[in-house]
Every structure is written in structure tokens, then in C-alpha cells.
DOMI-12402 format. One record per residue: residue number from 1; residue in three letters; x, y, z of N, C-alpha, C in turn. Coordinates in pm, 1 decimal, decimal comma. Layout:
residues N
REC   num   residu        nc1        nc2        nc3       cac1       cac2       cac3        cc1        cc2        cc3
REC   NUM      ala          X          Y          Z          X          Y          Z          X          Y          Z
...
***
This chain:
residues 254
REC   num   residu        nc1        nc2        nc3       cac1       cac2       cac3        cc1        cc2        cc3
REC     1      met     6135,4     -589,9     2087,6     6126,8     -449,9     2019,1     6213,9     -482,2     1911,3
REC     2      ser     6202,9     -500,8     1792,2     6307,9     -567,9     1656,4     6328,3     -403,0     1628,2
REC     3      arg     6461,7     -376,1     1607,5     6521,1     -250,9     1594,6     6652,0     -291,2     1541,6
REC     4      glu     6736,1     -219,2     1425,0     6807,3     -235,0     1365,0     6945,6     -132,3     1462,6
REC     5      ile     7020,9     -269,7     1517,3     7132,6     -179,6     1605,0     7249,5     -238,5     1515,9
REC     6      ala     7380,6     -202,7     1513,9     7483,8     -192,0     1470,0     7570,6     -249,6     1592,6
REC     7      thr     7635,1     -357,9     1552,6     7688,9     -415,7     1684,1     7845,0     -456,9     1637,7
REC     8      asp     7916,2     -465,4     1727,2     8075,9     -501,4     1674,8     8064,9     -673,2     1631,8
REC     9      glu     8213,2     -715,6     1633,9     8226,9     -841,1     1569,5     8179,4     -968,9     1702,8
REC    10      asp     8175,5     -916,8     1783,5     8144,8     -996,7     1917,1     7998,4     -975,9     1962,8
REC    11      gly     7924,0     -895,5     1865,9     7765,8     -901,5     1883,2     7754,6     -779,6     1980,6
REC    12      leu     7829,4     -690,0     2052,1     7847,5     -639,4     2132,0     7834,2     -506,2     2109,4
REC    13      ile     7759,6     -422,5     2210,2     7776,5     -265,0     2149,4     7778,5     -182,9     2296,3
REC    14      arg     7830,9      -24,8     2249,9     7852,8       56,5     2393,2     7721,1       44,6     2448,0
REC    15      leu     7708,1       71,1     2540,5     7600,3       90,9     2635,7     7535,5      214,7     2620,6
REC    16      gln     7571,0      357,0     2615,9     7508,3      473,0     2609,9     7461,7      497,1     2409,6
REC    17      lys     7548,5      418,4     2364,8     7503,3      398,6     2244,2     7371,6      305,4     2230,1
REC    18      leu     7331,4      215,4     2267,4     7246,6      104,3     2272,4     7112,0      218,2     2293,6
REC    19      leu     7132,2      289,2     2401,7     7039,3      364,0     2532,2     6984,1      443,6     2407,2
REC    20      ala     7083,4      541,7     2337,3     7053,6      684,0     2232,6     6980,6      570,7     2159,4
REC    21      gln     7032,3      482,8     2065,1     6928,8      414,7     1969,5     6793,1      360,0     2029,1
REC    22      ser     6775,6      322,8     2098,0     6666,5      265,3     2166,7     6545,6      363,6     2190,1
REC    23      gly     6595,6      513,9     2173,3     6511,3      616,9     2227,0     6479,6      649,8     2327,3
REC    24      val     6594,3      617,9     2461,9     6552,8      670,3     2579,2     6591,4      833,0     2582,5
REC    25      ala     6733,3      888,3     2507,0     6765,0     1019,3     2510,0     6833,9     1032,1     2429,4
REC    26      ser     6904,6     1155,5     2411,3     7072,3     1177,9     2340,7     7132,2     1136,6     2402,5
REC    27      arg     7235,2     1067,9     2336,6     7347,1     1011,9     2350,4     7443,0     1097,4     2489,4
REC    28      arg     7440,8     1202,8     2473,0     7506,6     1294,0     2616,3     7408,5     1282,2     2703,1
REC    29      lys     7291,9     1258,8     2677,1     7213,3     1245,3     2815,7     7205,0     1127,0     2887,6
REC    30      cys     7225,4     1010,2     2760,7     7208,9      866,3     2861,1     7345,8      868,6     2929,3
REC    31      glu     7470,1      932,1     2848,7     7583,0      954,9     2946,7     7569,5     1001,7     3086,2
REC    32      glu     7508,9     1066,0     3102,1     7396,2     1165,6     3210,0     7405,0     1077,0     3309,6
REC    33      leu     7297,2     1002,6     3259,2     7224,7      891,7     3331,1     7283,8      774,6     3354,6
REC    34      met     7374,7      731,3     3317,2     7494,9      588,4     3355,5     7566,7      684,2     3490,7
REC    35      leu     7624,3      808,4     3448,0     7709,3      856,5     3536,9     7655,3      890,1     3674,2
REC    36      asp     7514,3      912,9     3646,7     7398,4      966,5     3794,6     7360,6      858,7     3811,6
REC    37      gly     7416,1      695,7     3797,2     7379,4      575,8     3830,1     7222,3      513,0     3832,7
REC    38      glu     7188,1      602,4     3699,4     7080,4      529,8     3669,1     7047,2      445,5     3549,2
REC    39      val     7127,2      334,3     3523,2     7154,6      260,3     3424,7     7218,0      144,6     3551,0
REC    40      val     7109,0       24,4     3490,0     7166,3      -98,1     3594,7     7193,9     -244,2     3470,0
REC    41      val     7244,6     -292,6     3423,3     7222,9     -403,0     3328,6     7262,9     -538,0     3387,1
REC    42      asp     7188,7     -654,7     3423,1     7146,3     -762,0     3434,3     7216,0     -721,3     3633,1
REC    43      gly     7132,6     -660,6     3698,4     7136,5     -644,1     3820,1     7287,6     -559,7     3897,9
REC    44      glu     7340,8     -499,3     3806,7     7479,9     -441,6     3856,0     7432,9     -287,8     3798,1
REC    45      thr     7446,6     -188,5     3872,5     7444,4      -48,7     3828,2     7609,1      -34,5     3746,3
REC    46      ile     7592,1       40,5     3629,4     7690,8       79,3     3552,5     7714,0      201,3     3492,6
REC    47      thr     7840,0      269,3     3560,8     7874,3      398,9     3545,7     8010,6      417,5     3441,0
REC    48      arg     8055,4      343,3     3424,4     8165,7      315,8     3328,9     8139,2      362,3     3180,4
REC    49      leu     8162,3      492,4     3118,9     8142,2      444,2     3008,7     8166,2      401,9     2910,4
REC    50      gly     8132,3      376,0     2794,6     8238,4      289,0     2706,4     8183,7      139,8     2739,7
REC    51      thr     8118,4       91,3     2815,0     8098,4      -74,6     2880,6     7989,7      -98,4     2766,9
REC    52      lys     8014,5     -228,2     2721,4     7936,5     -298,0     2606,1     7867,2     -404,7     2678,9
REC    53      val     7789,1     -429,2     2575,2     7656,7     -521,9     2636,7     7619,7     -587,1     2572,1
REC    54      asp     7575,0     -691,2     2536,5     7478,8     -777,6     2423,1     7302,0     -727,6     2428,2
REC    55      pro     7290,6     -659,3     2322,8     7178,4     -605,6     2313,6     7045,3     -736,4     2288,3
REC    56      arg     7101,8     -858,0     2295,8     6978,9     -944,9     2248,8     6929,4     -997,7     2419,1
REC    57      thr     7048,8    -1022,6     2493,0     7018,3    -1071,4     2615,7     7017,7     -954,1     2770,5
REC    58      ala     7135,9     -879,1     2744,8     7114,2     -800,9     2868,2     6995,1     -755,1     2910,1
REC    59      val     6969,4     -748,0     3037,4     6818,1     -635,2     3106,2     6887,8     -550,6     3158,3
REC    60      ile     6802,8     -441,7     3102,4     6886,4     -302,6     3145,6     6781,4     -239,1     3196,4
REC    61      arg     6772,1     -158,2     3313,2     6665,9     -123,5     3355,4     6754,9       72,0     3385,6
REC    62      val     6669,9      169,5     3327,8     6692,0      304,3     3310,0     6626,8      358,3     3388,2
REC    63      gly     6634,8      396,8     3495,4     6544,5      489,2     3628,4     6451,5      364,4     3688,9
REC    64      gly     6506,4      283,0     3687,0     6406,2      155,6     3693,0     6331,0       53,7     3631,3
REC    65      lys     6299,9      155,0     3500,1     6238,6      106,9     3375,5     6321,7       50,2     3337,9
REC    66      arg     6256,9     -124,6     3268,1     6288,5     -196,0     3192,9     6286,0     -167,1     3039,0
REC    67      leu     6464,1     -203,6     2988,7     6432,1     -140,0     2836,1     6387,1     -306,1     2735,6
REC    68      pro     6331,9     -353,6     2685,5     6322,6     -466,8     2630,1     6487,8     -473,0     2555,8
REC    69      pro     6485,9     -612,9     2520,5     6596,2     -612,1     2448,0     6573,9     -631,8     2329,3
REC    70      ile     6713,1     -609,9     2234,6     6692,2     -572,5     2069,2     6622,1     -764,2     2015,8
REC    71      ser     6539,5     -756,8     1938,6     6475,1     -892,7     1921,9     6411,1     -857,9     1784,2
REC    72      glu     6386,0    -1037,3     1692,6     6309,5    -1025,2     1621,5     6182,2     -980,1     1623,0
REC    73      leu     6135,1    -1067,3     1728,8     6031,6    -1098,9     1778,0     5909,2     -981,0     1788,5
REC    74      val     5814,4     -989,7     1758,7     5684,3     -855,1     1748,7     5621,2     -882,5     1901,5
REC    75      tyr     5597,3     -789,4     1932,4     5457,4     -787,1     1989,7     5359,9     -708,9     2009,5
REC    76      leu     5225,4     -682,8     1958,7     5137,1     -606,5     1898,7     5015,0     -591,6     2004,0
REC    77      val     4959,4     -450,3     1976,5     4813,2     -411,2     2028,7     4749,1     -456,8     1896,6
REC    78      leu     4642,5     -530,9     1934,6     4483,6     -536,4     1878,2     4399,5     -470,0     1926,4
REC    79      asn     4324,4     -403,7     1819,3     4183,5     -378,7     1899,2     4067,5     -429,3     1803,6
REC    80      lys     4042,3     -558,2     1865,9     3971,8     -691,0     1793,6     3807,6     -618,6     1805,8
REC    81      pro     3737,6     -593,3     1696,7     3604,5     -589,2     1666,3     3555,2     -669,7     1685,3
REC    82      arg     3422,4     -615,5     1729,6     3335,2     -717,6     1784,1     3261,6     -768,2     1654,4
REC    83      gly     3248,9     -971,2     1719,9     3208,7    -1047,2     1631,8     3288,6    -1117,1     1537,9
REC    84      val     3423,8    -1082,6     1566,9     3579,0    -1150,2     1562,8     3600,6    -1247,8     1659,1
REC    85      val     3648,9    -1353,3     1595,8     3625,5    -1483,3     1665,6     3818,4    -1483,1     1729,5
REC    86      ser     3786,6    -1495,4     1844,1     3929,7    -1487,0     1913,6     4007,9    -1619,0     1867,4
REC    87      thr     4059,3    -1665,2     1757,9     4173,9    -1736,3     1743,6     4196,4    -1770,9     1610,0
REC    88      met     4345,6    -1811,1     1542,0     4367,5    -1780,0     1435,3     4250,5    -1886,0     1309,4
REC    89      ser     4204,8    -1958,6     1341,2     4117,1    -2023,9     1234,7     3973,2    -2055,2     1288,2
REC    90      asp     3895,3    -2067,3     1238,7     3755,6    -2117,0     1243,7     3665,6    -2193,8     1157,0
REC    91      pro     3678,8    -2340,9     1238,8     3577,0    -2424,5     1084,5     3469,5    -2394,3     1053,7
REC    92      glu     3390,0    -2313,3     1110,1     3287,1    -2256,6     1110,4     3324,9    -2150,0      995,5
REC    93      gly     3405,9    -2105,9      942,6     3425,4    -2020,3      840,5     3429,8    -1850,6      874,1
REC    94      arg     3394,4    -1828,8     1048,1     3338,0    -1715,4     1063,3     3495,4    -1649,4     1077,2
REC    95      arg     3470,0    -1495,5     1071,8     3581,5    -1393,3     1096,2     3679,0    -1409,8     1214,6
REC    96      thr     3810,0    -1442,3     1163,1     3875,2    -1470,5     1278,9     3962,2    -1394,5     1315,8
REC    97      ile     4107,6    -1373,4     1394,3     4162,7    -1278,2     1410,0     4330,8    -1268,9     1296,3
REC    98      thr     4315,6    -1399,4     1216,9     4410,5    -1383,6     1095,0     4371,4    -1299,2     1009,3
REC    99      asp     4220,4    -1296,0      986,3     4194,0    -1226,8      883,0     4195,6    -1077,7      893,7
REC   100      val     4157,8    -1035,8     1091,6     4242,1     -901,9     1074,3     4359,5     -850,6     1065,2
REC   101      val     4432,2     -958,2     1079,8     4601,4     -890,8     1059,0     4630,2     -983,4      955,1
REC   102      ala     4591,3    -1017,9      829,9     4647,6    -1076,8      735,7     4770,1     -994,2      682,0
REC   103      his     4752,5     -887,7      687,1     4889,5     -804,4      627,9     5017,7     -858,5      722,5
REC   104      arg     5005,1     -914,1      789,9     5116,8     -916,5      871,4     5189,6    -1027,9      800,2
REC   105      ser     5306,2    -1077,6      784,4     5374,1    -1199,9      763,7     5424,9    -1293,0      873,8
REC   106      glu     5422,9    -1251,8      970,2     5435,5    -1313,4     1105,9     5332,5    -1433,4     1123,8
REC   107      arg     5393,0    -1540,5     1196,4     5267,2    -1640,0     1235,9     5272,6    -1589,0     1389,3
REC   108      leu     5170,2    -1534,8     1430,6     5105,6    -1482,8     1598,5     5033,1    -1570,3     1636,7
REC   109      phe     5069,6    -1525,9     1786,2     4968,9    -1631,5     1871,8     4896,3    -1496,2     1907,3
REC   110      his     4754,6    -1536,4     1986,5     4742,5    -1393,8     2074,5     4706,6    -1489,3     2194,1
REC   111      val     4697,9    -1387,4     2288,2     4735,5    -1373,0     2432,0     4599,9    -1388,5     2519,7
REC   112      gly     4591,4    -1490,6     2551,3     4435,4    -1518,2     2602,5     4356,2    -1495,0     2515,5
REC   113      arg     4199,5    -1475,4     2554,2     4134,9    -1427,6     2433,2     3999,2    -1362,0     2487,6
REC   114      leu     3931,4    -1306,0     2414,4     3822,5    -1220,8     2448,5     3714,8    -1300,5     2335,2
REC   115      asp     3594,7    -1272,3     2408,7     3456,1    -1336,7     2388,1     3446,5    -1303,0     2198,3
REC   116      thr     3386,1    -1360,7     2135,6     3305,4    -1319,0     2017,8     3242,1    -1172,5     2023,1
REC   117      asp     3184,3    -1167,1     2109,9     3071,3    -1037,6     2060,7     3150,2     -925,3     2174,4
REC   118      thr     3266,4     -926,9     2210,9     3304,7     -846,8     2335,4     3422,4     -770,9     2231,4
REC   119      ser     3474,0     -643,1     2219,7     3529,7     -590,4     2132,1     3645,7     -592,3     2232,5
REC   120      gly     3792,2     -494,7     2200,6     3875,8     -430,7     2203,0     4016,3     -481,5     2251,8
REC   121      leu     4151,9     -463,1     2378,9     4255,0     -487,3     2346,6     4286,0     -645,5     2373,4
REC   122      leu     4342,2     -688,2     2275,6     4417,9     -808,5     2245,1     4549,1     -794,4     2215,9
REC   123      leu     4669,9     -835,7     2272,0     4781,1     -875,0     2272,7     4829,2     -989,0     2157,5
REC   124      leu     4908,5     -964,1     2059,3     4958,1    -1071,1     1980,4     5065,5    -1055,5     1958,6
REC   125      thr     5166,5    -1196,3     1951,6     5286,5    -1215,4     1937,3     5357,2    -1332,1     1869,4
REC   126      asn     5475,8    -1353,9     1830,3     5547,0    -1454,3     1796,8     5615,7    -1503,1     1854,8
REC   127      asp     5633,5    -1448,7     2037,4     5693,4    -1494,5     2091,4     5609,9    -1585,6     2188,4
REC   128      gly     5666,2    -1703,4     2150,7     5551,8    -1805,6     2229,4     5559,5    -1832,8     2397,5
REC   129      asp     5712,9    -1778,5     2406,3     5711,6    -1801,2     2561,1     5631,7    -1678,4     2659,0
REC   130      phe     5654,5    -1584,8     2559,8     5545,5    -1475,4     2655,0     5432,5    -1522,8     2647,1
REC   131      ala     5341,0    -1535,8     2522,0     5236,9    -1590,7     2514,4     5182,5    -1669,2     2609,1
REC   132      gln     5260,5    -1749,2     2629,1     5213,7    -1904,0     2747,7     5249,4    -1800,1     2838,7
REC   133      arg     5341,0    -1724,9     2913,3     5361,2    -1690,7     3050,4     5257,9    -1587,3     3091,5
REC   134      met     5173,9    -1475,9     2999,6     5129,1    -1382,1     2985,7     4947,3    -1489,7     2992,8
REC   135      ala     4935,6    -1539,5     2958,1     4863,3    -1634,6     2971,6     4789,9    -1729,8     3113,0
REC   136      his     4917,3    -1769,6     3148,3     4884,0    -1817,2     3260,4     4832,9    -1737,5     3382,3
REC   137      pro     4784,0    -1809,9     3487,9     4689,0    -1733,7     3577,5     4812,3    -1677,0     3700,3
REC   138      ser     4894,2    -1739,5     3700,2     5022,7    -1724,8     3820,6     5048,8    -1573,0     3748,1
REC   139      tyr     5063,2    -1553,8     3643,8     5120,0    -1377,3     3606,6     5027,4    -1307,4     3518,7
REC   140      glu     4887,5    -1361,3     3531,2     4826,6    -1209,2     3494,4     4830,6    -1111,6     3554,8
REC   141      val     4784,3    -1014,3     3451,2     4792,6     -845,3     3495,5     4653,4     -816,6     3528,4
REC   142      asp     4610,8     -693,8     3530,7     4477,5     -650,4     3559,3     4428,2     -611,6     3423,8
REC   143      lys     4281,5     -613,4     3430,1     4255,2     -610,9     3287,1     4138,3     -494,2     3309,3
REC   144      thr     4111,4     -403,8     3234,7     3992,7     -336,8     3240,8     3902,9     -319,9     3160,4
REC   145      tyr     3775,8     -313,2     3198,8     3656,1     -360,1     3098,3     3572,5     -269,7     3091,7
REC   146      val     3497,9     -210,9     3027,3     3406,9     -110,0     3017,3     3285,9     -137,6     2945,1
REC   147      ala     3155,3     -152,3     3004,6     3039,6     -265,1     2954,3     2922,3     -157,2     2974,7
REC   148      glu     2817,8     -158,6     2896,6     2702,0      -47,5     2923,5     2650,8     -190,5     2913,5
REC   149      val     2520,0     -179,6     3034,8     2433,1     -256,3     3109,0     2289,3     -229,0     3097,6
REC   150      asp     2218,0     -272,8     3144,3     2106,9     -287,8     3187,5     2054,8     -234,7     3311,3
REC   151      gly     2003,2      -98,9     3287,4     1946,9      -88,7     3440,1     2060,2       27,3     3508,4
REC   152      glu     2063,9       61,2     3637,6     2146,8      151,9     3709,0     2168,7      132,1     3828,8
REC   153      val     2309,4      107,1     3789,2     2435,4      112,6     3877,3     2445,5      194,4     3989,1
REC   154      thr     2414,9      115,5     4098,9     2395,8      248,8     4217,6     2559,0      222,0     4284,6
REC   155      lys     2526,9      314,9     4379,1     2696,5      298,4     4461,3     2670,1      170,5     4546,5
REC   156      ala     2589,5      110,8     4603,1     2579,9        4,2     4647,9     2635,1     -100,6     4575,3
REC   157      thr     2614,8     -111,5     4443,3     2614,8     -196,5     4357,0     2749,7     -235,5     4372,0
REC   158      val     2772,9     -119,1     4323,7     2987,2     -106,4     4332,4     3009,4     -112,9     4420,2
REC   159      ala     2984,4     -129,5     4571,0     3049,9     -164,0     4679,8     3055,3     -336,9     4698,1
REC   160      glu     2919,8     -361,8     4625,3     2881,5     -514,8     4643,1     3007,9     -549,7     4509,0
REC   161      leu     3045,7     -503,5     4412,5     3099,8     -549,9     4358,0     3269,6     -530,3     4397,3
REC   162      leu     3287,5     -463,6     4480,3     3428,6     -463,9     4528,1     3449,3     -567,3     4690,6
REC   163      asp     3350,8     -567,6     4709,2     3364,4     -660,9     4850,5     3385,3     -811,1     4793,8
REC   164      gly     3361,9     -778,8     4631,3     3390,6     -993,5     4596,7     3235,0    -1041,4     4587,8
REC   165      val     3236,1    -1120,9     4465,8     3111,4    -1200,5     4401,0     3153,1    -1297,7     4422,4
REC   166      thr     3075,1    -1437,2     4456,3     3091,5    -1553,4     4409,0     3011,2    -1594,6     4277,1
REC   167      leu     3100,3    -1658,2     4176,5     3015,2    -1719,7     4069,5     2982,8    -1865,7     4063,0
REC   168      asp     2967,2    -1932,9     3967,7     2941,7    -2076,9     4032,0     3075,7    -2195,6     3983,4
REC   169      asp     3147,2    -2083,9     3948,2     3313,5    -2145,2     3950,5     3406,0    -2105,3     4056,8
REC   170      gly     3318,0    -2012,7     4131,4     3436,1    -1953,6     4235,9     3420,9    -1808,8     4218,0
REC   171      pro     3481,5    -1737,7     4378,7     3463,2    -1577,3     4374,8     3553,0    -1529,5     4294,0
REC   172      val     3532,2    -1388,2     4267,3     3561,6    -1291,9     4176,7     3609,9    -1204,0     4280,2
REC   173      thr     3711,9    -1196,7     4266,9     3837,7    -1043,4     4316,6     3841,1     -869,6     4222,1
REC   174      val     3729,5     -810,5     4228,9     3686,1     -677,2     4158,8     3823,6     -615,4     4181,2
REC   175      thr     3925,2     -562,3     4126,9     4030,1     -461,0     4174,5     3952,3     -318,4     4184,8
REC   176      ala     3881,6     -255,6     4089,5     3808,5     -139,8     4086,4     3702,1     -144,6     4007,9
REC   177      ala     3582,3      -35,4     4073,8     3448,0      -53,8     3981,6     3466,6      126,3     4023,0
REC   178      arg     3379,7      144,4     3890,5     3342,0      285,0     3853,2     3154,6      305,8     3767,9
REC   179      val     3132,0      395,0     3799,9     3000,5      394,5     3740,5     3064,8      551,9     3609,0
REC   180      ile     3064,2      534,2     3490,9     3093,1      636,4     3452,4     2923,7      720,6     3434,8
REC   181      ser     2866,0      651,8     3385,8     2713,4      728,8     3383,8     2611,8      634,3     3349,1
REC   182      val     2513,9      726,5     3380,7     2384,5      639,0     3398,4     2279,3      737,6     3312,2
REC   183      ser     2198,9      679,5     3234,1     2111,3      735,4     3106,2     1940,2      678,3     3151,2
REC   184      gly     1865,6      739,0     3115,0     1694,7      694,8     3147,4     1620,8      659,0     3282,2
REC   185      arg     1565,7      620,0     3312,4     1508,0      528,2     3449,8     1410,0      447,6     3425,1
REC   186      gly     1404,3      367,7     3507,0     1332,1      285,3     3549,4     1370,7      153,9     3433,2
REC   187      arg     1289,6       86,5     3370,4     1286,7      -42,0     3291,8     1362,6       20,7     3168,0
REC   188      gly     1396,8      136,6     3137,2     1493,6      221,3     3043,2     1587,5      242,6     3037,2
REC   189      ala     1580,8      213,6     3188,1     1764,6      254,8     3249,9     1862,8      221,1     3198,4
REC   190      lys     1983,0      225,1     3147,0     2118,8      183,8     3110,5     2248,2      245,7     3153,0
REC   191      ser     2331,2      207,3     3204,4     2469,1      213,4     3294,4     2590,2      194,5     3195,3
REC   192      ile     2683,3      288,0     3217,0     2821,8      206,3     3134,1     2927,6      233,4     3256,7
REC   193      val     2973,5      130,2     3285,1     3062,4       77,5     3420,6     3202,0       19,7     3389,4
REC   194      glu     3266,5       43,5     3456,1     3435,3       -1,2     3435,1     3486,2      -49,8     3536,8
REC   195      leu     3520,8     -187,8     3500,8     3555,9     -276,4     3595,5     3702,1     -318,4     3593,3
REC   196      val     3793,5     -318,4     3659,4     3916,1     -390,4     3707,0     3954,0     -505,2     3750,7
REC   197      ile     3986,9     -632,5     3693,9     4007,0     -749,9     3693,7     4055,8     -864,7     3658,4
REC   198      his     4153,9     -919,9     3752,3     4272,9     -946,6     3765,1     4303,3    -1091,7     3688,2
REC   199      glu     4193,0    -1169,7     3726,3     4174,9    -1301,8     3609,4     4073,2    -1335,0     3497,9
REC   200      gly     4125,7    -1416,8     3448,3     4065,7    -1368,9     3291,1     3915,1    -1524,2     3251,7
REC   201      arg     3889,9    -1569,8     3372,4     3809,1    -1672,6     3337,6     3666,3    -1649,2     3217,5
REC   202      asn     3637,2    -1787,1     3166,8     3536,6    -1708,9     3057,6     3428,9    -1666,0     3104,7
REC   203      arg     3434,8    -1537,2     2991,0     3256,3    -1446,7     3034,2     3285,1    -1394,3     3123,7
REC   204      ile     3429,7    -1381,9     3260,1     3355,5    -1334,6     3341,5     3316,3    -1209,9     3388,8
REC   205      val     3315,5    -1157,5     3320,2     3247,9     -959,2     3330,8     3100,7     -998,2     3285,7
REC   206      arg     3079,1    -1052,1     3182,7     2958,8    -1074,9     3144,3     2868,3    -1103,8     3257,2
REC   207      arg     2926,5    -1275,2     3317,9     2875,2    -1326,3     3391,0     2825,2    -1280,0     3575,5
REC   208      leu     2919,1    -1169,4     3580,7     2966,8    -1121,9     3672,5     2836,0    -1035,0     3704,2
REC   209      leu     2835,4     -967,6     3612,4     2748,0     -781,3     3616,4     2577,1     -880,1     3577,6
REC   210      glu     2552,4     -956,0     3519,1     2457,8    -1059,6     3498,8     2391,7    -1081,9     3626,6
REC   211      leu     2491,0    -1091,8     3710,3     2421,3    -1206,8     3830,7     2414,9    -1091,8     3933,1
REC   212      leu     2415,0     -984,4     3915,0     2427,5     -854,6     3992,1     2267,8     -780,4     3960,0
REC   213      gly     2212,9     -849,2     3854,8     2134,9     -790,7     3786,2     2133,8     -648,3     3640,7
REC   214      his     2230,0     -715,4     3626,7     2267,1     -590,1     3477,5     2331,9     -677,9     3394,6
REC   215      pro     2254,2     -722,2     3292,7     2291,1     -774,4     3163,7     2367,5     -628,7     3076,2
REC   216      val     2486,4     -739,4     3066,8     2562,6     -666,5     2924,8     2493,4     -652,5     2829,9
REC   217      arg     2464,4     -515,5     2764,5     2486,3     -501,4     2613,6     2591,3     -500,1     2530,8
REC   218      arg     2697,5     -405,3     2587,2     2847,0     -402,9     2525,6     2921,4     -363,0     2586,9
REC   219      leu     3043,1     -491,9     2558,4     3159,7     -501,4     2624,7     3273,4     -451,7     2579,3
REC   220      thr     3383,6     -357,4     2628,5     3497,8     -359,6     2560,8     3584,7     -394,1     2650,8
REC   221      arg     3734,2     -444,5     2617,4     3856,8     -410,7     2698,0     3906,9     -297,2     2645,5
REC   222      thr     3983,7     -213,2     2729,2     4039,2      -88,2     2687,0     4189,8     -114,4     2768,1
REC   223      ala     4200,2     -198,1     2884,3     4363,7     -193,1     2889,4     4394,3     -328,1     2970,8
REC   224      ile     4510,1     -358,0     2948,6     4578,3     -506,7     3022,0     4715,2     -440,8     3064,5
REC   225      gly     4712,0     -470,6     3199,8     4834,8     -361,3     3251,8     4857,4     -207,4     3196,9
REC   226      pro     4989,4     -222,1     3161,1     4995,9     -113,1     3137,4     4975,5      -41,5     2989,1
REC   227      val     4893,0     -148,6     2936,5     4904,8     -114,9     2781,8     4746,9      -79,5     2736,0
REC   228      gln     4776,8       39,3     2738,9     4587,8      136,5     2693,3     4532,2      100,9     2546,9
REC   229      leu     4400,2       98,5     2584,3     4357,5      112,3     2365,0     4371,9      245,0     2366,2
REC   230      ala     4322,0      306,5     2415,4     4364,0      485,1     2413,4     4285,8      459,5     2218,2
REC   231      gln     4325,3      589,5     2180,1     4257,9      627,1     2010,8     4266,6      542,9     1927,1
REC   232      leu     4360,5      353,7     1924,3     4359,4      281,7     1822,2     4203,6      225,9     1765,5
REC   233      pro     4212,2      267,4     1648,5     4057,9      238,9     1602,9     4059,1       73,3     1578,6
REC   234      ser     3901,3       52,3     1544,1     3872,0      -82,9     1536,3     3921,4     -152,2     1452,2
REC   235      gly     3964,1     -298,0     1488,7     4069,8     -356,6     1354,0     4210,3     -286,7     1358,7
REC   236      gly     4246,2     -162,5     1440,3     4370,2      -88,2     1400,3     4462,3     -214,9     1506,8
REC   237      leu     4606,7     -168,1     1454,6     4736,6     -269,9     1562,6     4831,4     -182,8     1548,5
REC   238      arg     4895,2     -195,1     1633,0     5029,0      -93,9     1668,9     5125,2     -182,1     1764,0
REC   239      asp     5222,9     -166,6     1755,7     5337,9     -233,8     1852,4     5324,6     -148,8     2010,3
REC   240      leu     5401,3     -258,2     2073,3     5416,2     -176,1     2186,6     5504,1     -127,1     2224,6
REC   241      thr     5485,1      -50,0     2333,4     5633,1       59,5     2339,7     5714,8       15,2     2439,6
REC   242      asn     5795,1       38,2     2446,0     5914,5       27,6     2510,2     5886,6       -1,8     2627,6
REC   243      asp     5819,2      101,9     2680,3     5816,0       82,2     2841,4     5677,0       -4,4     2874,8
REC   244      glu     5577,1      -17,4     2762,8     5476,6     -120,1     2827,6     5532,9     -260,6     2779,5
REC   245      leu     5588,2     -292,1     2701,2     5679,8     -422,4     2724,3     5756,5     -427,4     2856,3
REC   246      gly     5843,2     -352,3     2838,0     5917,8     -372,6     2936,8     5865,4     -372,7     3063,7
REC   247      glu     5752,7     -353,4     3113,0     5672,5     -367,1     3194,0     5590,8     -543,7     3250,4
REC   248      leu     5564,6     -547,1     3120,3     5508,1     -713,2     3100,1     5598,4     -810,3     3097,0
REC   249      leu     5744,7     -760,5     3023,2     5836,9     -880,7     3032,6     5849,5     -881,7     3203,3
REC   250      asp     5873,0     -791,1     3316,7     5904,6     -821,9     3406,0     5783,3     -927,3     3489,9
REC   251      asn     5679,7     -839,1     3430,9     5562,7     -917,7     3491,8     5551,9    -1058,0     3491,7
REC   252      ala     5626,7    -1098,8     3345,2     5605,7    -1232,2     3309,0     5734,1    -1325,7     3305,1
REC   253      gln     5840,6    -1236,3     3412,4     5955,8    -1300,5     3443,1     6034,7    -1373,8     3355,5
REC   254      leu     6025,2    -1237,0     3215,6     6152,7    -1320,6     3143,4     6224,3    -1219,4     3104,7
***
């Protein structure tokens, strides 16, 4: 998280000052947190006021939560519009992520991807190590999708999803599933369902629901791990919060 932090000639800063400037709490409250044993730096509980740390390299936890290091790197949330290709360039001339974030000066990488006809949450960063780790199957976090599908999704269908479904490229584990709404009847029925899936195989949600007889009309990814799309408008961009980034850095073991 890029922040202006004044350090001494050795590149160090008093811990309580760093915590306060990082938005944890007031300086006095941060001192209380230290004295209460709530602040851990590089695995060691720090209770001595005035302790100095390197804000760029120290792994700091407050109440168990990771505080991201000071960095010039950026970590962003994009609400990718439907129809935008999840690449930074496209030989066919289609609209890409680069077009959506043209106002940014950084050279950004997308973390994973979304189908062109799927909208929703996509992480962008100029931290190559983070992007690589987050896209690797070993470090994948739960991803939440909301789908509008044909037909009435029943409790039995939800149970079938949670029991596990095998696609042509292997079994899929659905962490959670629920029906948000059902409208219409018979052939005109449609449902809105929410699925949480750990892995990110190509078009996995669409293939999964179609196999169960419910072709997807519209699909949106609404969360990746702790990061929520919430009210971010289509095409909108925001920084990850400290809590979000801290949890993802822990997940990626960075």
C-alpha cells in the first residue's frame, strides 16, 4: 500500500508512529495496543514503546491482522464490465482492461481472469510476485459468483452442487451455494443463485450450472476471499484496504 511515511536516516520509524500513520488508531491507542501485547513484528510481540522498524520489510500484525508493508506497489479492485476482454491487449481490437484503466500510469497485471461475457471483481497490481502467487492453484482463495440462470434451481440442485459435480476435466468442489430468488414458472422460469468456488478453471461456473440443466444468462464475480465488490460501479476502480491486502498477502505467503 503506497503511503508517504517519514523515516530516519536508517530507513526506520517508531512502531507506534507507523501504526498511527497507517490508520490503525490514534498514536495513544496504538501505544496501548503495544502495551497490551496486541502488536507482533516478525513473529515477536513488541511491548517496548519507541521500538523502531523498517516499514518496507517488517511483517506486522495488530490483533492478529496483517498490516501491509509500505510500498510503491499498487493493489487494485476493478469491477470489470461485461464485454471487456481480460487481457491487457487484444489482436482483434476488442475493448480490454487496458482501455478501462487507461488513466493509470502503472504497468498493471491482472490476477487471474474473467470470461469476456462475465462481469465483476478482478484484482490488478504492478506486483508481479503477488499476481503470480494469487493466480497459482496452490494459493487460490474462495471466489463468489452470482448467476442468473434458466429454470428453477431447487434445493435438490443445491444439494447436488454441494455434494460435488464432475466435469469433463475433473471434479469440482463447491464451498457454498444458495438460491437468491426464483421467478416465473415452467419454461419461462429463471433463478438467481450464488456459488462459492475455490478453483478457477476456464468457464467453470457456466459449465457447472449448464451440466445441471441451468444455462447461465448473466454471471458476476462478487468476491475474491475477503475482497467484496459491494457498490463499486461497473468500470470502477479502488485500492484494496489494508485488511483486504493483509489477508491476501498472508494467503499468498508473501
